[in-house]
Residue frames as qw, qx, qy, qz and C-alpha x, y, z in Angstrom:
[[0.859, -0.118, -0.489, 0.100, -21.21, -60.75, -280.72],
 [0.493, -0.831, 0.191, -0.175, -20.39, -60.35, -276.98],
 [0.074, 0.626, -0.766, 0.127, -17.01, -61.40, -275.48],
 [0.618, -0.152, 0.710, -0.302, -18.68, -64.43, -273.90],
 [0.839, 0.449, 0.204, -0.232, -20.18, -65.51, -277.16],
 [0.468, 0.753, -0.462, -0.026, -16.86, -64.94, -278.95],
 [0.191, -0.521, 0.810, -0.189, -15.01, -67.06, -276.37],
 [0.747, 0.096, 0.600, -0.270, -17.56, -69.84, -276.67],
 [0.783, 0.601, -0.021, -0.159, -17.31, -69.76, -280.47],
 [0.277, 0.719, -0.634, 0.065, -13.50, -69.95, -280.34],
 [0.460, -0.307, 0.787, -0.273, -13.67, -72.75, -277.83],
 [0.820, 0.291, 0.410, -0.272, -16.06, -74.67, -280.07],
 [0.650, 0.707, -0.256, -0.109, -13.89, -74.15, -283.06],
 [0.029, 0.626, -0.769, 0.127, -10.79, -75.34, -281.27],
 [0.657, -0.100, 0.674, -0.323, -12.70, -78.36, -280.06],
 [0.833, 0.468, 0.200, -0.218, -13.60, -79.26, -283.64],
 [0.323, 0.775, -0.530, -0.117, -9.97, -79.10, -284.82],
 [0.939, 0.063, -0.318, 0.113, -7.92, -82.30, -285.27],
 [0.727, -0.625, 0.041, 0.280, -5.24, -83.05, -282.69],
 [0.694, 0.162, 0.188, 0.676, -2.50, -82.24, -285.24],
 [0.154, 0.709, 0.192, 0.660, -3.73, -78.66, -285.44],
 [0.549, -0.805, -0.225, 0.009, -3.77, -78.06, -281.76],
 [0.675, -0.348, 0.027, 0.650, -0.05, -77.53, -281.54],
 [0.310, 0.395, 0.280, 0.818, -0.31, -74.86, -284.15],
 [0.300, -0.802, -0.358, -0.371, -3.15, -73.24, -282.19],
 [0.698, -0.608, -0.142, 0.350, -0.92, -73.38, -279.02],
 [0.580, -0.021, 0.163, 0.798, 1.96, -71.67, -280.95],
 [0.048, 0.613, 0.359, 0.702, -0.30, -69.01, -282.33],
 [0.446, -0.830, -0.292, -0.164, -1.71, -68.21, -278.93],
 [0.678, -0.457, -0.028, 0.575, 1.82, -67.98, -277.39],
 [0.422, 0.213, 0.254, 0.844, 2.85, -65.63, -280.21],
 [0.158, -0.726, -0.341, -0.576, -0.19, -63.39, -279.74],
 [0.635, -0.716, -0.227, 0.180, 0.40, -63.34, -275.89],
 [0.614, -0.246, 0.070, 0.747, 3.98, -62.19, -276.49],
 [0.202, 0.439, 0.363, 0.796, 2.90, -59.61, -279.03],
 [0.326, -0.798, -0.354, -0.363, 0.19, -58.25, -276.73],
 [0.636, -0.676, -0.127, 0.350, 2.51, -58.01, -273.63],
 [0.563, 0.011, 0.173, 0.808, 5.12, -56.30, -275.79],
 [0.043, 0.501, 0.365, 0.784, 2.75, -53.61, -277.11],
 [0.508, -0.689, -0.204, -0.475, 0.78, -53.29, -273.85],
 [0.348, 0.278, -0.708, 0.549, 3.09, -53.09, -270.84],
 [0.386, -0.498, -0.747, 0.212, 1.60, -53.82, -267.47],
 [0.186, -0.846, -0.265, -0.424, -0.45, -51.11, -265.85],
 [0.648, -0.749, -0.015, 0.138, 1.42, -51.30, -262.54],
 [0.671, 0.451, -0.164, 0.565, 4.55, -49.52, -263.63],
 [0.482, -0.254, -0.340, 0.766, 6.79, -47.40, -261.52],
 [0.005, 0.907, 0.366, 0.208, 5.37, -44.05, -260.49],
 [0.379, 0.492, -0.204, 0.757, 7.41, -40.90, -260.24],
 [0.198, -0.498, 0.304, -0.788, 7.70, -39.56, -256.76],
 [0.792, -0.313, -0.483, -0.206, 6.41, -42.75, -255.06],
 [0.732, -0.233, -0.440, 0.465, 9.08, -42.64, -252.36],
 [0.135, 0.602, -0.106, 0.780, 9.03, -38.98, -251.81],
 [0.492, -0.646, 0.178, -0.556, 9.39, -38.10, -248.11],
 [0.956, -0.272, -0.107, -0.009, 10.79, -41.44, -247.11],
 [0.644, 0.312, -0.329, 0.616, 14.52, -40.37, -247.06],
 [0.514, -0.812, -0.254, 0.109, 15.04, -39.19, -243.48],
 [0.364, -0.815, 0.276, 0.356, 18.67, -38.27, -243.62],
 [0.802, 0.505, 0.055, 0.313, 21.14, -37.67, -246.42],
 [0.624, -0.432, -0.003, 0.651, 24.77, -36.64, -245.82],
 [0.064, 0.879, -0.012, -0.473, 25.82, -33.10, -246.70],
 [0.042, -0.627, 0.636, 0.448, 28.54, -34.42, -248.94],
 [0.781, 0.236, 0.559, -0.152, 26.33, -36.93, -250.74],
 [0.686, 0.720, 0.104, -0.003, 27.24, -35.57, -254.24],
 [0.110, -0.841, 0.508, 0.151, 30.94, -34.99, -253.46],
 [0.710, 0.439, -0.547, -0.070, 33.39, -37.10, -255.42],
 [0.909, -0.414, 0.048, 0.013, 34.69, -40.20, -253.58],
 [0.264, -0.797, 0.529, 0.126, 38.35, -40.32, -252.54],
 [0.762, -0.050, 0.637, 0.101, 38.55, -43.90, -253.95],
 [0.671, 0.572, 0.424, 0.206, 38.21, -42.61, -257.46],
 [0.092, -0.900, 0.143, 0.401, 40.63, -39.66, -257.45],
 [0.402, -0.359, 0.680, 0.498, 43.22, -41.53, -259.61],
 [0.412, 0.387, 0.773, 0.288, 40.60, -42.02, -262.29],
 [0.159, 0.915, 0.339, -0.150, 39.48, -38.44, -262.55]]
């Protein structure tokens, strides 16, 4: 059964359900969507090194401790 045929079959099955069952179908679909998105994160995630070369200037003492925090160290 192709994807199109499967979608048509599911649509026909949903159309034949009584109105009282449609709320259950909606809840089931929401649950499946949540489950699917939790196990399959979006493809467009952060990529390591994406901004490489975009930092033009960084101070020489960038990693030096800040004077504001000397009393906590």
